[in-house]
C-alpha positions, 0 to 999 in steps of 0.5 A: 785405765781411765784418763782424767781431764788434768792428765789429758792436758799434759799427756795429750799434747807435747806443747802443753805443760810438762809431766809432773815431777815425781819424788822417790816415794811417789814413784814407789807408790805408783809402782805398787799401783801399776803392779796391782791396778787399784789399791787403798792407802792401807793396801799400798802401805802393806805392799811396800814391804820393808819400807818404813812408811806410815799410813798417813805418809802413804795417804798424803803421797796418794793425795799428791799423785791424785792432785797431779793427775797421775792417779784417780780415786773412788770412794770405797766404804770409808776409804779411797781406792786409787788407780793409775790414770797413766801407764808406765810407758805413757809416763816415760813417753811424756818424760822423753818429750820433756827431755827432747824439749829441754836438750834437743830444742824440741827435736825428738830425733835427737833423743831417739838417736841418743837412746839408740846409741846408749842402747847399742852400748849398754844392751846390744841384744835389746838394740838388735831386737829394736832394729828388727821391730823397726824393720818389721814396722817399715815392711808393714807400711 
């Protein structure tokens, strides 16, 4: 996965810029790219299944994602091929940093503790696996 300069500016350092806001259609198209790796606008439209969306709408959505530094594009014949520049986990991480800045005055531990409390209530099994993983990491250090 290639990272462009624009992406580095908002993913590279928590103090620089925020993750760009993504609308529902942008998230839907990005989901298709994460699943497939690389798609043309026509392929992305076809992979969206029953969503009633035109090719020009998908093309403009991909262009917006490209301008935001979320996807890269390369010429493939008469069309562009688009690929994600960031993984799902990188995007989630950046959004969590933004949330920490907004709600926790930059204190990431508040976001982590809030997430741990949420996880313990909503998915105790996953919470237990996370605790086991953290214990293993601590033992390895």
